C-alpha positions in Angstrom: -114.6 68.4 42.8 -114.2 68.7 46.5 -112.5 72.1 46.6 -109.4 70.9 48.5 -105.8 71.6 47.6 -103.6 68.8 46.2 -101.1 67.7 48.8 -99.0 65.4 46.6 -99.1 64.6 42.9 -96.3 62.3 41.5 -94.6 59.0 41.6 -93.7 57.6 45.0 -90.5 55.5 45.1 -89.9 55.5 48.8 -92.3 55.4 51.8 -94.4 58.6 52.3 -96.5 59.7 55.3 -99.5 61.9 55.0 -101.5 63.3 57.9 -105.0 64.9 58.1 -108.5 64.4 59.2 -109.5 63.0 55.7 -107.3 61.9 52.8 -108.4 61.0 49.4 -106.0 58.8 47.4 -105.8 57.7 43.8 -103.4 54.9 42.9 -102.4 54.1 39.4 -102.3 50.4 40.3 -102.7 48.2 43.3 -99.3 46.6 43.3 -98.2 48.6 46.4 -98.0 48.2 50.2 -100.4 50.6 51.9 -100.8 51.2 55.6 -103.1 53.3 57.7 -102.0 54.1 61.3 -99.4 51.3 61.0 -101.8 48.6 59.9 -101.9 47.2 56.4 -104.8 48.1 54.1 -105.9 45.1 52.1 -105.4 45.5 48.4 -105.8 42.9 45.6 -102.5 43.3 43.7 -103.0 44.2 40.1 -102.5 46.7 37.3 -105.9 48.5 37.7 -106.2 52.0 39.3 -108.1 52.3 42.6 -109.1 55.2 44.9 -109.8 55.5 48.6 -110.9 58.0 51.2 -109.5 57.5 54.7 -110.8 59.1 57.8 -110.1 58.6 61.5 -112.5 55.6 61.8 -112.9 54.4 58.2 -111.4 53.4 55.0 -113.7 53.4 52.0 -113.1 52.7 48.2 -113.9 55.5 45.9 -115.7 55.1 42.6 -113.9 56.5 39.5 -116.0 59.8 39.4 -115.0 60.6 43.1 -111.3 60.0 42.9 -108.9 62.8 43.0 -107.3 63.7 39.7 -109.4 61.0 37.9 
């Protein structure tokens, strides 16, 4: 949809670091620890999928139709 390459697609079992000016993220569930620039991103733990877009100065939830691979 956005014409960008997929950087990672898979299951993460150990901490991962991704860098870039903008990052779109789709999580299968919110039972995870997520940080941005070393600070925790607040998530309500649960079984439902969620998506985010991260930029240098913002973190924004993504609706289902705008999430990568969704």
